[in-house]
VOPAGU-2260 file (C-alpha; in pm, 1 decimal, decimal comma):
REM VOPAGU-2260
SITE   aa  ch    i         X         Y         Z
SITE  MET   A    0   25767,6  -15321,9    -368,7
SITE  THR   A    1   25672,8  -14957,6    -398,2
SITE  GLU   A    2   25406,3  -14852,9    -148,6
SITE  ILE   A    3   25086,7  -14833,5    -352,3
SITE  SER   A    4   24754,7  -14746,4    -191,2
SITE  SER   A    5   24549,9  -14651,1    -496,3
SITE  ILE   A    6   24532,8  -14658,6    -874,7
SITE  ILE   A    7   24663,4  -14300,3    -881,5
SITE  SER   A    8   24970,4  -14386,6    -673,4
SITE  PHE   A    9   25026,8  -14699,5    -883,5
SITE  HIS   A   10   25017,6  -14499,9   -1205,8
SITE  GLU   A   11   25248,7  -14234,4   -1061,5
SITE  ALA   A   12   25501,5  -14505,1    -974,0
SITE  LEU   A   13   25445,9  -14687,6   -1303,0
SITE  TYR   A   14   25506,5  -14385,9   -1526,0
SITE  ALA   A   15   25799,0  -14270,4   -1310,1
SITE  GLY   A   16   25961,7  -14607,7   -1373,2
SITE  SER   A   17   25976,4  -14711,8   -1007,8
SITE  THR   A   18   25746,6  -15009,8   -1062,4
SITE  SER   A   19   25606,9  -15207,7   -1353,9
SITE  CYS   A   20   25289,4  -15390,5   -1446,1
SITE  THR   A   21   25477,8  -15719,4   -1425,7
SITE  GLU   A   22   25608,1  -15639,1   -1080,0
SITE  ARG   A   23   25258,8  -15554,0    -961,2
SITE  VAL   A   24   25104,9  -15871,0   -1102,9
SITE  ARG   A   25   25378,7  -16082,0    -940,7
SITE  TYR   A   26   25307,5  -15910,0    -609,4
SITE  TYR   A   27   24939,0  -15997,5    -627,2
SITE  LEU   A   28   25010,4  -16355,0    -739,9
SITE  SER   A   29   25234,6  -16393,5    -437,1
SITE  ARG   A   30   24963,3  -16256,3    -208,3
SITE  ILE   A   31   24701,4  -16486,8    -360,5
SITE  ALA   A   32   24923,6  -16791,6    -302,6
SITE  GLN   A   33   25010,1  -16678,7      50,6
SITE  LEU   A   34   24642,3  -16626,5     144,0
SITE  LYS   A   35   24496,4  -16919,7     -46,7
SITE  HIS   A   36   24321,0  -17036,0     270,2
SITE  LEU   A   37   24080,6  -16740,8     242,2
SITE  ASN   A   38   23931,3  -16916,9     -64,3
SITE  ALA   A   39   23864,2  -16588,2    -241,1
SITE  PHE   A   40   23973,2  -16704,9    -587,2
SITE  LEU   A   41   23824,3  -16998,9    -774,0
SITE  GLU   A   42   24075,2  -16966,8   -1057,7
SITE  VAL   A   43   24384,5  -16751,6   -1110,5
SITE  PHE   A   44   24486,0  -16656,3   -1464,7
SITE  GLU   A   45   24857,5  -16644,9   -1380,0
SITE  GLU   A   46   25024,8  -16687,8   -1718,7
SITE  GLU   A   47   24769,5  -16474,7   -1899,4
SITE  ALA   A   48   24799,7  -16191,3   -1645,7
SITE  LEU   A   49   25180,3  -16196,5   -1662,3
SITE  ALA   A   50   25179,4  -16198,1   -2043,6
SITE  ARG   A   51   24942,2  -15900,8   -2051,5
SITE  ALA   A   52   25155,6  -15718,1   -1794,1
SITE  ARG   A   53   25474,6  -15774,5   -1996,1
SITE  ASP   A   54   25304,6  -15645,0   -2310,4
SITE  LEU   A   55   25188,4  -15331,3   -2127,0
SITE  ASP   A   56   25537,8  -15272,2   -1988,2
SITE  THR   A   57   25680,3  -15291,5   -2339,4
SITE  ARG   A   58   25424,2  -15043,6   -2470,0
SITE  ILE   A   59   25485,3  -14800,5   -2184,5
SITE  ARG   A   60   25864,8  -14814,4   -2226,5
SITE  SER   A   61   25833,3  -14749,0   -2598,4
SITE  GLY   A   62   25604,6  -14452,6   -2542,7
SITE  GLN   A   63   25295,6  -14609,0   -2696,1
SITE  PRO   A   64   24956,6  -14491,9   -2567,5
SITE  VAL   A   65   24785,4  -14704,3   -2304,4
SITE  GLY   A   66   24436,1  -14702,9   -2155,8
SITE  PRO   A   67   24316,3  -14524,1   -1840,5
SITE  LEU   A   68   24334,1  -14844,8   -1634,7
SITE  ALA   A   69   24673,2  -14956,9   -1766,5
SITE  GLY   A   70   24812,0  -15230,7   -1544,7
SITE  VAL   A   71   24528,0  -15210,3   -1292,5
SITE  VAL   A   72   24474,6  -15562,6   -1161,7
SITE  VAL   A   73   24109,2  -15666,8   -1139,5
SITE  GLY   A   74   23932,4  -15974,6   -1004,3
SITE  ILE   A   75   23586,9  -16066,2   -1135,5
SITE  LYS   A   76   23305,0  -16244,5    -956,7
SITE  ASP   A   77   23227,8  -16592,0   -1088,1
SITE  VAL   A   78   22896,3  -16476,7   -1235,9
SITE  ILE   A   79   23062,0  -16244,2   -1490,4
SITE  CYS   A   80   23152,6  -16401,7   -1822,8
SITE  TYR   A   81   23504,4  -16384,6   -1966,7
SITE  LYS   A   82   23548,0  -16549,2   -2305,9
SITE  GLY   A   83   23752,5  -16868,7   -2299,0
SITE  HIS   A   84   23745,7  -16888,0   -1918,6
SITE  ASN   A   85   23539,8  -17094,8   -1679,7
SITE  VAL   A   86   23228,4  -16938,6   -1529,7
SITE  SER   A   87   23026,9  -17148,9   -1288,1
SITE  ALA   A   88   22830,1  -16909,9   -1064,5
SITE  ALA   A   89   22995,6  -17115,5    -787,2
SITE  SER   A   90   22752,7  -17397,9    -869,7
SITE  ASN   A   91   22799,3  -17763,9    -953,7
SITE  ILE   A   92   22539,0  -17728,8   -1225,2
SITE  LEU   A   93   22784,4  -17518,8   -1432,3
SITE  GLU   A   94   23103,1  -17701,3   -1331,5
SITE  GLY   A   95   23352,5  -17695,2   -1617,5
SITE  PHE   A   96   23149,6  -17458,2   -1836,6
SITE  THR   A   97   23361,8  -17222,7   -2049,4
SITE  SER   A   98   23216,9  -16888,0   -2148,7
SITE  LEU   A   99   23172,7  -16827,0   -2522,2
SITE  PHE   A  100   23181,0  -16447,2   -2488,1
SITE  SER   A  101   23285,4  -16172,4   -2250,6
SITE  ALA   A  102   23059,0  -15948,1   -2049,8
SITE  THR   A  103   23046,7  -15590,2   -2174,1
SITE  ALA   A  104   23203,6  -15475,8   -1845,5
SITE  VAL   A  105   23494,0  -15715,7   -1901,9
SITE  GLU   A  106   23539,4  -15602,1   -2262,2
SITE  ARG   A  107   23559,2  -15241,3   -2145,6
SITE  LEU   A  108   23812,1  -15323,4   -1872,5
SITE  LEU   A  109   24034,2  -15498,5   -2124,6
SITE  ALA   A  110   23998,0  -15211,3   -2373,3
SITE  ALA   A  111   24117,2  -14977,4   -2095,8
SITE  ASP   A  112   24425,2  -15205,0   -2051,2
SITE  ALA   A  113   24326,3  -15347,7   -1713,0
SITE  ILE   A  114   24460,8  -15692,0   -1621,9
SITE  ILE   A  115   24210,3  -15954,0   -1510,0
SITE  ILE   A  116   24385,3  -16182,8   -1265,5
SITE  GLY   A  117   24115,4  -16440,1   -1189,5
SITE  ASN   A  118   23756,5  -16520,1   -1103,6
SITE  LEU   A  119   23628,9  -16490,5    -750,6
SITE  ASN   A  120   23425,2  -16712,3    -522,7
SITE  CYS   A  121   23066,2  -16619,2    -438,9
SITE  ASP   A  122   22740,7  -16760,1    -310,4
SITE  GLU   A  123   22589,5  -16997,1    -566,0
SITE  PHE   A  124   22411,5  -16796,7    -838,1
SITE  ALA   A  125   22466,3  -16490,3    -615,6
SITE  MET   A  126   22209,6  -16618,9    -364,8
SITE  GLY   A  127   22330,4  -16556,5     -13,2
SITE  SER   A  128   22461,1  -16307,1     239,4
SITE  THR   A  129   22763,4  -16494,5     376,1
SITE  ASN   A  130   22946,0  -16669,3      89,6
SITE  GLU   A  131   22878,8  -17000,3     265,4
SITE  ASN   A  132   22655,2  -17123,2     -18,8
SITE  SER   A  133   22934,1  -17174,8    -273,1
SITE  ALA   A  134   22984,7  -17522,9    -417,3
SITE  TYR   A  135   23357,0  -17456,6    -365,3
SITE  GLY   A  136   23343,4  -17380,7       3,9
SITE  PRO   A  137   23308,9  -17060,2     205,3
SITE  VAL   A  138   23523,2  -16749,8     172,0
SITE  LEU   A  139   23685,0  -16636,7     497,5
SITE  ASN   A  140   23700,1  -16280,4     627,0
SITE  ALA   A  141   24067,4  -16178,4     625,2
SITE  LEU   A  142   24026,0  -15972,0     943,0
SITE  ASP   A  143   23890,8  -16269,9    1137,8
SITE  THR   A  144   23881,6  -16605,8     961,0
SITE  THR   A  145   23615,2  -16735,1    1199,7
SITE  ARG   A  146   23371,1  -16482,5    1052,8
SITE  VAL   A  147   23189,9  -16452,7     722,5
SITE  PRO   A  148   23297,0  -16191,1     466,0
SITE  GLY   A  149   22938,1  -16122,1     360,7
SITE  GLY   A  150   22778,9  -16220,5      34,7
SITE  SER   A  151   22705,6  -16294,7    -225,3
SITE  SER   A  152   23020,3  -16120,2    -356,4
SITE  GLY   A  153   23233,4  -16237,1     -64,6
SITE  GLY   A  154   23531,6  -16337,2    -276,2
SITE  SER   A  155   23530,8  -16000,3    -452,1
SITE  ALA   A  156   23527,4  -15816,1    -119,7
SITE  VAL   A  157   23802,8  -16025,4      40,1
SITE  ALA   A  158   24022,0  -15995,3    -271,8
SITE  VAL   A  159   24030,8  -15617,6    -220,6
SITE  GLN   A  160   24033,2  -15634,9     158,9
SITE  ALA   A  161   24334,5  -15871,0     164,5
SITE  ASP   A  162   24521,1  -15683,4    -112,1
SITE  LEU   A  163   24492,0  -15959,1    -372,6
SITE  CYS   A  164   24406,6  -15711,2    -652,3
SITE  HIS   A  165   24359,7  -15337,8    -699,4
SITE  VAL   A  166   23981,9  -15350,7    -744,0
SITE  SER   A  167   23718,8  -15612,9    -816,9
SITE  LEU   A  168   23378,5  -15652,8    -974,4
SITE  GLY   A  169   23081,7  -15810,5    -799,8
SITE  SER   A  170   22708,5  -15812,0    -854,1
SITE  ASP   A  171   22441,4  -15656,4    -635,1
SITE  THR   A  172   22082,9  -15785,1    -643,2
SITE  GLY   A  173   21984,2  -15691,7    -289,6
SITE  GLY   A  174   22305,9  -15577,8    -125,3
SITE  SER   A  175   22561,6  -15829,2    -249,9
SITE  VAL   A  176   22827,7  -15560,8    -302,3
SITE  ARG   A  177   22750,0  -15320,5     -19,6
SITE  GLN   A  178   22700,5  -15579,6     256,3
SITE  PRO   A  179   23034,6  -15762,3     206,0
SITE  ALA   A  180   23208,0  -15426,4     162,2
SITE  ASP   A  181   23071,3  -15330,4     504,2
SITE  PHE   A  182   23177,1  -15659,7     664,2
SITE  CYS   A  183   23527,4  -15628,8     515,9
SITE  GLY   A  184   23586,0  -15259,4     584,8
SITE  ILE   A  185   23615,3  -15142,8     222,4
SITE  VAL   A  186   23414,3  -14944,2     -34,8
SITE  GLY   A  187   23133,5  -15110,4    -230,5
SITE  LEU   A  188   22930,8  -14933,7    -501,4
SITE  LYS   A  189   22598,8  -15042,1    -651,8
SITE  PRO   A  190   22526,1  -14806,0    -941,4
SITE  THR   A  191   22182,6  -14711,7   -1070,2
SITE  TYR   A  192   22001,7  -14998,6   -1238,7
SITE  GLY   A  193   22100,7  -14967,9   -1604,2
SITE  ARG   A  194   22417,6  -14762,1   -1547,3
SITE  ILE   A  195   22637,4  -15066,4   -1622,1
SITE  SER   A  196   22539,4  -15320,1   -1886,9
SITE  ARG   A  197   22424,6  -15657,1   -1754,0
SITE  HIS   A  198   22531,2  -15833,1   -2077,0
SITE  GLY   A  199   22743,2  -16127,0   -1965,9
SITE  LEU   A  200   22622,8  -16120,4   -1605,6
SITE  ILE   A  201   22460,2  -16452,4   -1514,5
SITE  ALA   A  202   22107,3  -16358,4   -1414,9
SITE  TYR   A  203   21959,4  -16409,4   -1069,3
SITE  ALA   A  204   21676,0  -16152,5   -1071,9
SITE  SER   A  205   21689,8  -15950,3   -1391,1
SITE  SER   A  206   21504,3  -15639,5   -1272,6
SITE  PHE   A  207   21733,0  -15609,6    -968,4
SITE  ASP   A  208   22079,7  -15731,4   -1077,2
SITE  GLN   A  209   22355,0  -15476,1   -1128,7
SITE  ILE   A  210   22732,2  -15511,9   -1159,4
SITE  GLY   A  211   22908,2  -15331,5    -874,7
SITE  ILE   A  212   23262,5  -15227,6    -786,5
SITE  PHE   A  213   23485,4  -15287,4    -482,1
SITE  GLY   A  214   23786,5  -15074,5    -390,8
SITE  LYS   A  215   23971,7  -14919,7    -101,4
SITE  GLU   A  216   23947,9  -14565,4    -233,7
SITE  ILE   A  217   23653,6  -14375,1    -381,7
SITE  ALA   A  218   23878,9  -14250,4    -662,3
SITE  ASP   A  219   23954,3  -14610,2    -764,1
SITE  VAL   A  220   23585,6  -14699,3    -776,0
SITE  ALA   A  221   23513,9  -14383,1    -975,2
SITE  ALA   A  222   23789,6  -14465,8   -1225,6
SITE  VAL   A  223   23648,2  -14814,0   -1289,6
SITE  LEU   A  224   23290,4  -14685,9   -1315,5
SITE  GLN   A  225   23408,7  -14427,5   -1569,9
SITE  VAL   A  226   23531,1  -14709,8   -1792,6
SITE  ILE   A  227   23257,5  -14972,4   -1763,5
SITE  ALA   A  228   22942,8  -14755,2   -1742,7
SITE  GLY   A  229   22733,1  -14656,1   -2041,1
SITE  PRO   A  230   22488,9  -14778,0   -2306,0
SITE  ASP   A  231   22527,1  -15116,2   -2470,7
SITE  GLU   A  232   22362,4  -15256,4   -2781,7
SITE  PHE   A  233   22356,3  -15599,8   -2618,4
SITE  ASP   A  234   22149,9  -15485,3   -2317,7
SITE  SER   A  235   21823,4  -15300,9   -2377,8
SITE  THR   A  236   21803,7  -15210,0   -2006,8
SITE  ALA   A  237   22136,3  -15024,3   -2017,1
SITE  ALA   A  238   22067,0  -14651,4   -1993,3
SITE  GLN   A  239   22142,7  -14422,7   -2286,0
SITE  LYS   A  240   22242,8  -14137,8   -2054,1
SITE  GLU   A  241   22571,4  -13955,3   -2093,1
SITE  ILE   A  242   22847,8  -14059,3   -1853,2
SITE  PRO   A  243   22976,8  -13761,5   -1648,7
SITE  ASP   A  244   23335,1  -13724,7   -1527,9
SITE  TYR   A  245   23308,9  -13905,3   -1196,1
SITE  GLN   A  246   23654,6  -13801,6   -1077,4
SITE  GLN   A  247   23626,2  -13430,4   -1158,2
SITE  HIS   A  248   23465,6  -13312,6    -832,4
SITE  LEU   A  249   23591,7  -13572,5    -584,3
SITE  GLY   A  250   23824,4  -13327,6    -412,5
SITE  HIS   A  251   23567,6  -13046,3    -392,2
SITE  ASN   A  252   23414,9  -12987,2     -50,0
SITE  LYS   A  253   23061,6  -12852,7     -15,4
SITE  THR   A  254   22774,9  -12874,8     227,7
SITE  PHE   A  255   22487,3  -13114,3     169,3
SITE  LYS   A  256   22132,7  -13172,2     284,4
SITE  PHE   A  257   22115,8  -13524,6     425,0
SITE  ALA   A  258   21817,4  -13727,4     536,6
SITE  TYR   A  259   21825,8  -14031,5     758,7
SITE  LEU   A  260   21538,2  -14274,5     795,3
SITE  ARG   A  261   21421,8  -14279,3    1154,6
SITE  ASP   A  262   21255,4  -14617,6    1107,5
SITE  ALA   A  263   21592,2  -14758,6     998,5
SITE  LEU   A  264   21807,0  -14591,9    1264,2
SITE  TYR   A  265   21577,2  -14686,8    1551,4
SITE  HIS   A  266   21487,0  -15031,4    1422,4
SITE  GLU   A  267   21504,2  -15297,8    1692,5
SITE  GLY   A  268   21733,3  -15512,4    1477,2
SITE  LEU   A  269   22015,6  -15255,3    1461,5
SITE  ASP   A  270   22315,1  -15310,2    1688,7
SITE  ALA   A  271   22308,8  -15048,4    1967,5
SITE  GLU   A  272   22677,2  -14960,5    1937,8
SITE  MET   A  273   22642,1  -14908,2    1564,2
SITE  LYS   A  274   22335,0  -14688,6    1618,2
SITE  ASP   A  275   22536,9  -14465,5    1850,9
SITE  ALA   A  276   22809,5  -14435,4    1586,5
SITE  TYR   A  277   22554,8  -14321,9    1326,1
SITE  ILE   A  278   22411,3  -14063,3    1564,9
SITE  ASP   A  279   22767,0  -13941,9    1631,4
SITE  LEU   A  280   22826,6  -13917,6    1255,0
SITE  PHE   A  281   22510,9  -13711,7    1205,2
SITE  GLU   A  282   22607,4  -13475,5    1487,4
SITE  ASN   A  283   22955,4  -13429,8    1340,3
SITE  LEU   A  284   22809,1  -13354,4     998,6
SITE  VAL   A  285   22580,9  -13089,3    1146,3
SITE  SER   A  286   22875,5  -12935,6    1333,0
SITE  THR   A  287   23064,5  -12898,2    1003,8
SITE  GLY   A  288   22781,5  -12717,1     828,1
SITE  HIS   A  289   22574,1  -12994,8     673,4
SITE  ALA   A  290   22201,7  -13035,5     733,5
SITE  VAL   A  291   22086,8  -13373,6     865,5
SITE  THR   A  292   21714,5  -13436,2     904,4
SITE  GLY   A  293   21523,9  -13744,3    1017,0
SITE  ARG   A  294   21240,8  -13865,9     795,5
SITE  GLY   A  295   20982,6  -14133,8     855,1
SITE  PHE   A  296   20978,5  -14444,1     634,8
SITE  GLU   A  297   20693,6  -14660,8     754,8
SITE  TYR   A  298   20749,4  -14930,4     492,2
SITE  ILE   A  299   21080,4  -15055,4     631,2
SITE  ASP   A  300   20940,1  -15390,7     747,2
SITE  TYR   A  301   20772,1  -15458,3     411,7
SITE  ILE   A  302   21090,9  -15421,1     208,5
SITE  VAL   A  303   21250,9  -15761,5     269,5
SITE  PRO   A  304   20932,6  -15970,5     213,7
SITE  ALA   A  305   20856,7  -15785,7    -110,4
SITE  TYR   A  306   21214,8  -15821,5    -226,4
SITE  TYR   A  307   21228,2  -16197,3    -168,4
SITE  VAL   A  308   20892,9  -16259,4    -335,4
SITE  LEU   A  309   21001,6  -16071,3    -647,2
SITE  THR   A  310   21359,9  -16194,6    -671,4
SITE  THR   A  311   21275,4  -16559,7    -614,1
SITE  ALA   A  312   21002,6  -16535,4    -876,8
SITE  GLU   A  313   21253,3  -16400,3   -1127,1
SITE  ALA   A  314   21510,4  -16661,0   -1022,0
SITE  SER   A  315   21259,5  -16939,2   -1078,1
SITE  SER   A  316   21227,0  -16822,9   -1437,3
SITE  ASN   A  317   21594,3  -16741,9   -1500,9
SITE  LEU   A  318   21728,0  -17069,1   -1362,5
SITE  SER   A  319   21484,8  -17288,3   -1557,1
SITE  ARG   A  320   21738,7  -17292,3   -1842,5
SITE  TYR   A  321   21975,9  -17511,2   -1639,2
SITE  ASP   A  322   21826,0  -17850,4   -1718,0
SITE  GLY   A  323   22130,5  -18060,6   -1811,3
SITE  VAL   A  324   22041,5  -18079,0   -2180,1
SITE  LYS   A  325   22247,8  -17815,3   -2362,8
SITE  PHE   A  326   22513,0  -17739,4   -2100,6
SITE  GLY   A  327   22599,8  -17782,3   -1736,6
SITE  HIS   A  328   22561,4  -18077,2   -1505,7
SITE  ARG   A  329   22383,1  -18383,8   -1638,8
SITE  THR   A  330   22288,9  -18676,3   -1416,8
SITE  LEU   A  331   22473,2  -19000,9   -1484,5
SITE  GLU   A  332   22160,6  -19200,7   -1410,6
SITE  ARG   A  333   22031,4  -19366,7   -1727,0
SITE  ASN   A  334   21694,8  -19476,3   -1868,3
SITE  LEU   A  335   21503,1  -19186,4   -1713,4
SITE  GLU   A  336   21188,3  -19025,3   -1847,8
SITE  LEU   A  337   21250,1  -18664,4   -1956,8
SITE  THR   A  338   21080,5  -18507,9   -1653,9
SITE  ASP   A  339   21272,1  -18736,5   -1418,3
SITE  PHE   A  340   21593,7  -18652,5   -1603,3
SITE  TYR   A  341   21531,4  -18280,3   -1544,2
SITE  LYS   A  342   21451,4  -18337,1   -1177,6
SITE  LYS   A  343   21756,8  -18552,0   -1118,4
SITE  SER   A  344   22000,6  -18322,1   -1298,5
SITE  ARG   A  345   21873,2  -18010,1   -1123,0
SITE  SER   A  346   21853,5  -18177,7    -781,9
SITE  GLU   A  347   22215,4  -18291,8    -811,7
SITE  GLY   A  348   22345,5  -17967,0    -960,2
SITE  PHE   A  349   22182,9  -17699,2    -746,4
SITE  GLY   A  350   22269,1  -17633,9    -383,4
SITE  LYS   A  351   22027,0  -17609,0     -93,2
SITE  GLU   A  352   21979,3  -17230,7     -93,9
SITE  VAL   A  353   21924,5  -17212,4    -469,0
SITE  LYS   A  354   21665,7  -17490,4    -448,7
SITE  ARG   A  355   21490,5  -17308,3    -165,9
SITE  ARG   A  356   21462,8  -16987,9    -368,6
SITE  ILE   A  357   21352,1  -17164,5    -687,4
SITE  LEU   A  358   21077,1  -17342,4    -494,5
SITE  LEU   A  359   20966,6  -17020,2    -326,4
SITE  GLY   A  360   20964,7  -16836,0    -658,9
SITE  THR   A  361   20768,9  -17110,0    -830,8
SITE  PHE   A  362   20516,2  -17104,2    -547,3
SITE  VAL   A  363   20452,9  -16727,4    -560,9
SITE  LEU   A  364   20403,7  -16747,2    -937,7
SITE  SER   A  365   20165,6  -17043,3    -921,3
SITE  ALA   A  366   19794,0  -17025,4    -998,3
SITE  GLY   A  367   19596,5  -16908,2    -697,2
SITE  TYR   A  368   19894,3  -16735,6    -533,1
SITE  TYR   A  369   20017,4  -16499,6    -805,5
SITE  ASP   A  370   19791,6  -16208,9    -704,8
SITE  ALA   A  371   19826,4  -16273,5    -334,1
SITE  TYR   A  372   20206,5  -16260,9    -338,7
SITE  TYR   A  373   20370,8  -16151,7    -664,1
SITE  THR   A  374   20121,0  -15878,3    -758,3
SITE  LYS   A  375   20111,8  -15749,3    -401,0
SITE  ALA   A  376   20492,3  -15738,4    -387,2
SITE  GLN   A  377   20501,2  -15535,9    -709,9
SITE  GLN   A  378   20260,0  -15288,8    -551,2
SITE  VAL   A  379   20485,5  -15260,2    -246,6
SITE  ARG   A  380   20781,9  -15200,9    -476,6
SITE  ARG   A  381   20602,2  -14912,8    -646,7
SITE  ILE   A  382   20497,4  -14752,9    -315,5
SITE  VAL   A  383   20848,2  -14787,0    -167,7
SITE  THR   A  384   21005,2  -14638,8    -481,3
SITE  GLU   A  385   20770,0  -14341,9    -481,1
SITE  LYS   A  386   20836,2  -14272,9    -112,2
SITE  LEU   A  387   21213,0  -14297,5    -156,2
SITE  ASN   A  388   21210,3  -14072,0    -462,6
SITE  GLU   A  389   21001,2  -13819,9    -271,9
SITE  ILE   A  390   21269,2  -13796,9      -3,5
SITE  LEU   A  391   21551,1  -13779,0    -259,9
SITE  GLU   A  392   21380,4  -13487,6    -433,8
SITE  GLU   A  393   21406,8  -13291,4    -109,6
SITE  PHE   A  394   21756,4  -13399,6      -2,3
SITE  ASP   A  395   22094,8  -13453,0    -167,4
SITE  ALA   A  396   22132,8  -13799,6     -17,4
SITE  ILE   A  397   22003,0  -14045,8     237,2
SITE  LEU   A  398   22237,6  -14180,8     505,5
SITE  MET   A  399   22156,3  -14512,3     669,4
SITE  PRO   A  400   22317,9  -14828,7     803,9
SITE  THR   A  401   22443,5  -15079,0     547,8
SITE  VAL   A  402   22372,0  -15379,7     769,1
SITE  PRO   A  403   22219,8  -15426,2    1115,9
SITE  SER   A  404   22530,0  -15592,0    1266,0
SITE  THR   A  405   22896,9  -15654,7    1200,3
SITE  ALA   A  406   23021,3  -15975,4    1036,2
SITE  PHE   A  407   22895,8  -16277,4    1227,2
SITE  LYS   A  408   23054,6  -16617,4    1283,1
SITE  LEU   A  409   23068,7  -16882,0    1012,9
SITE  GLY   A  410   22771,4  -17114,9    1049,9
SITE  GLU   A  411   22594,8  -16882,6    1294,0
SITE  LYS   A  412   22285,4  -16828,3    1078,6
SITE  THR   A  413   22290,6  -17117,5     833,1
SITE  ASP   A  414   22007,2  -17297,4    1012,6
SITE  ASP   A  415   21782,5  -16990,8    1017,5
SITE  PRO   A  416   21720,3  -16860,9     662,8
SITE  ILE   A  417   21467,0  -16603,5     785,4
SITE  ALA   A  418   21725,2  -16441,9    1013,7
SITE  MET   A  419   21968,8  -16445,4     721,4
SITE  TYR   A  420   21717,5  -16277,2     490,4
SITE  LEU   A  421   21636,8  -16009,1     749,4
SITE  ALA   A  422   22006,1  -15910,9     749,1
SITE  ASP   A  423   21931,6  -15748,9     410,7
SITE  ILE   A  424   21682,2  -15503,6     562,6
SITE  TYR   A  425   21887,9  -15191,3     481,3
SITE  THR   A  426   22039,0  -15282,9     144,9
SITE  VAL   A  427   21741,2  -15411,2     -58,0
SITE  LEU   A  428   21576,4  -15067,8     -56,2
SITE  ALA   A  429   21813,3  -14931,3    -322,5
SITE  ASN   A  430   21757,3  -15236,3    -544,2
SITE  LEU   A  431   21379,9  -15215,0    -518,5
SITE  ALA   A  432   21394,7  -14851,7    -630,6
SITE  GLY   A  433   21681,9  -14893,7    -876,7
SITE  VAL   A  434   21879,7  -14604,7    -723,9
SITE  PRO   A  435   22257,7  -14590,6    -670,2
SITE  ALA   A  436   22403,2  -14667,2    -328,3
SITE  ILE   A  437   22746,5  -14704,8    -178,3
SITE  SER   A  438   22884,0  -14842,1     148,2
SITE  VAL   A  439   23192,2  -14669,1     287,8
SITE  PRO   A  440   23389,8  -14760,0     601,6
SITE  LEU   A  441   23282,7  -14566,3     909,4
SITE  SER   A  442   23424,8  -14712,8    1228,0
SITE  ARG   A  443   23518,9  -15028,5    1413,8
SITE  HIS   A  444   23298,7  -15210,6    1663,4
SITE  SER   A  445   23417,5  -15309,9    2011,1
SITE  ASN   A  446   23421,1  -15670,2    1879,7
SITE  GLY   A  447   23703,8  -15564,6    1647,4
SITE  MET   A  448   23508,4  -15577,1    1323,0
SITE  PRO   A  449   23450,7  -15281,1    1090,5
SITE  PHE   A  450   23119,6  -15138,0     984,7
SITE  GLY   A  451   23021,1  -14871,9     735,2
SITE  VAL   A  452   22754,1  -14623,3     642,3
SITE  GLN   A  453   22537,3  -14645,0     332,9
SITE  ILE   A  454   22473,1  -14343,6     111,8
SITE  ILE   A  455   22186,2  -14330,4    -140,0
SITE  THR   A  456   22124,0  -14066,1    -407,0
SITE  LYS   A  457   21882,2  -14011,2    -695,2
SITE  LYS   A  458   21889,9  -14228,9   -1006,1
SITE  PHE   A  459   22195,3  -14170,2   -1225,0
SITE  ASP   A  460   22346,9  -13929,7    -974,1
SITE  GLU   A  461   22659,3  -14136,8    -911,5
SITE  ALA   A  462   22868,5  -13820,1    -948,8
SITE  ALA   A  463   22713,7  -13670,3    -633,4
SITE  LEU   A  464   22716,8  -14010,0    -460,5
SITE  LEU   A  465   23090,3  -14050,4    -515,4
SITE  GLN   A  466   23162,4  -13688,8    -418,0
SITE  ILE   A  467   22970,4  -13728,0     -90,7
SITE  ALA   A  468   23136,8  -14062,7     -20,2
SITE  HIS   A  469   23483,2  -13920,0     -87,3
SITE  GLN   A  470   23419,1  -13619,2     134,4
SITE  LEU   A  471   23278,9  -13838,3     410,9
SITE  MET   A  472   23575,0  -14077,8     400,1
SITE  THR   A  473   23822,6  -13790,3     397,2
SITE  THR   A  474   23669,9  -13617,3     699,5
SITE  ARG   A  475   23623,8  -13944,3     890,4
SITE  LYS   A  476   23968,5  -14092,0     824,9
SITE  ALA   A  477   24065,4  -14059,6    1189,1
SITE  THR   A  478   23789,2  -14307,1    1283,2
SITE  ILE   A  479   23862,8  -14557,5    1004,4
SITE  VAL   A  480   24095,3  -14826,1    1131,7
């Protein structure tokens, strides 16, 4: 097998005739079978992927035009619809459900001649930070199978980490792309809210959800974003803004004005060794001509509570459609009153974490508590967004930790949901404000696990975000293991 580290190197080999789409698909199928114990894939579309690869090979040999992602093998999170294929959101309540249409992102991948190889395990309905909440069992971190890969897009992260596909799609509601990317030592992008259509993405919290991209190289992530971003008649929240050439300036070096949030860097929850690595990064950036300035952000401890009030409220509404009547799990118990039928079907179909969040969301929306919790959380969201935008108007980007610690052991935090929720302290900020953010590998901890740095830019400034990330990864390659 030709050594292939990126989409660019794959295409160079493909068009030189030293590899083929079929050969590449067979390689990934072999890897998936070999590493089945990681539980990254829920379903593999073997015959379909091979047939598509053979067709592409025929077209390339005959000189026919092919799309910009020709032969690129992609895995999709099991919350993204693909017509004629199962989509379950890793939940028993949707077991056996076949999608009747494809997500816009999937349609655009296929139009660009990408090959979708399978759907990927995740936390149930994208609710979780460890991928332990799946109805189909946990995903294992390929670097240390005793540790979690992060969540909720754990399968998507591990599929790229373990070389089971070129790139993958996940979803990011409060860090579900960036956090597992950090835990797995790869790149994870959450674009601006509205940059990628949410049509065909199973909703968790509609004002937060965004499809994200995993890869090993910034150029690969940029190439996929180029294809799937843009307006969509099926999603009124998809932005009408023009899509720039994300790959054009990746190789250009320039100096930037960076801010870091002092309240994030010196937060008591951040691992001390990781904090030292961030300080070292900032010093290195200054020594190479960049400006790095600390800024206060006094709302850091209000971010997670506000986020969970708002997202659980939206989840309570979005998940009310799963009642066992039109589709999904239906209780086998007979002779029930309608209300009891709903209760029984939903109690059997939903997992523990999903039930917890539905109950919390229903509570904060209930009479007597709506203003005290939901309205107050919306006010916090507005204040946080204004403060963040104020900083981004002054600086090119914000640098901050992605997570407060490296990947922890399986089962370590399952009995303490509050501790689990607090692990999202650095990632939910970008979702609250709707701005783009990316996690890129930075270094490796003394415990052997990788960790990254998060970069945040202004809304719809993914071009600068990707340029900064590419430059940072290039200059820090010596420290990336």
